[in-house]
C-alpha positions in Angstrom: -189.0 -96.1 -184.4 -185.7 -97.1 -185.1 -182.6 -95.6 -186.2 -179.3 -96.3 -188.3 -175.9 -94.8 -188.2 -174.8 -95.4 -191.3 -171.1 -95.2 -192.1 -168.5 -95.9 -194.7 -164.5 -96.8 -192.5 -162.1 -95.1 -195.0 -159.2 -95.8 -192.6 -158.7 -97.9 -189.8 -155.4 -97.5 -187.6 -154.2 -99.7 -185.0 -151.1 -97.9 -182.2 -149.9 -98.7 -179.3 -147.8 -101.8 -178.3 -148.7 -104.1 -175.8 -148.0 -102.2 -172.5 -149.5 -99.9 -171.0 -151.2 -97.1 -172.9 -154.6 -95.1 -172.6 -155.5 -93.1 -175.9 -156.7 -89.6 -174.5 -157.5 -87.7 -177.7 -157.3 -88.3 -181.8 -157.5 -84.2 -183.3 -157.5 -83.7 -186.8 -156.2 -80.1 -188.0 -157.6 -78.1 -191.2 -154.9 -80.7 -193.7 -156.8 -83.4 -192.4 -153.6 -84.6 -190.5 -154.9 -86.7 -186.8 -153.7 -86.0 -183.9 -153.9 -89.1 -181.4 -152.8 -87.7 -178.2 -152.6 -90.6 -174.7 -150.7 -91.2 -171.5 -148.4 -93.6 -171.0 -146.3 -95.1 -167.4 -142.7 -95.4 -167.6 -141.5 -97.0 -171.3 -143.5 -97.6 -174.5 -143.4 -98.1 -178.2 -145.6 -96.3 -180.6 -145.9 -97.0 -183.9 -142.0 -99.0 -183.4 -140.7 -96.0 -181.5 -139.4 -96.2 -178.4 -140.8 -93.9 -175.9 -138.6 -93.7 -172.9 -140.0 -91.6 -169.5 -136.9 -91.1 -167.0 -138.8 -90.1 -164.1 -140.7 -94.1 -164.7 -144.0 -92.1 -164.0 -147.0 -91.0 -166.1 -145.8 -89.3 -169.9 -147.9 -88.0 -172.4 -148.1 -89.2 -176.2 -148.5 -87.5 -179.4 -148.6 -89.6 -182.7 -149.2 -88.0 -186.0 -150.7 -89.6 -189.0 -151.1 -87.9 -192.5 -155.1 -88.1 -193.3 -154.2 -91.9 -194.8 -153.1 -92.4 -191.5 -149.3 -92.8 -192.3 -147.7 -92.3 -189.2 -145.8 -89.1 -189.8 -144.5 -88.2 -185.8 -144.8 -89.0 -182.6 -143.6 -87.1 -179.7 -143.6 -87.1 -176.1 -144.1 -84.7 -173.1 -143.0 -86.4 -169.6 -143.6 -86.2 -166.2 -142.0 -87.4 -162.3 -145.6 -86.9 -161.0 -149.1 -88.3 -161.2 -152.0 -87.3 -163.5 -154.6 -85.6 -160.8 -156.7 -85.1 -164.6 -155.6 -87.3 -168.0 -155.2 -85.5 -170.7 -157.6 -84.8 -173.1 -156.9 -82.5 -177.0 -158.1 -79.8 -178.6 -157.6 -78.1 -181.9 -157.9 -74.5 -182.4 -156.4 -72.1 -184.3 -154.2 -74.2 -186.4 -152.3 -75.1 -182.7 -152.6 -78.6 -180.7 -153.4 -77.3 -176.7 -153.4 -79.8 -174.6 -155.4 -80.2 -170.6 -154.6 -81.9 -167.4 -154.4 -81.4 -164.4 -151.5 -82.8 -162.4 -148.6 -83.2 -159.6 -145.3 -82.4 -160.4 -143.6 -81.4 -163.5 -144.4 -81.3 -167.1 -140.8 -82.1 -168.9 -139.8 -82.3 -173.1 -139.4 -85.7 -174.0 -136.8 -87.2 -175.4 
């Protein structure tokens, strides 16, 4: 017996650039906004916004999209070392939580 899942796609969005981004999580808040959490190495561009890591190593990006897929903002967290475990994200009690294991120090990004 075979089972098929039928789903309707209401919105699709491509993000990132030809550089080295890795998406690690997509989280939705209670208003339907979507947060794309991932990592990049050195520099990248998300939706036309340049993200530059002055430490030339791994950084985290958090891109926010509205419920209908419109880009709202992007933020970054820089690291002067490497991620032993890549970032993961969860939405809990109206807050976005990011968990990771790293060697180095995290800095508020630009």
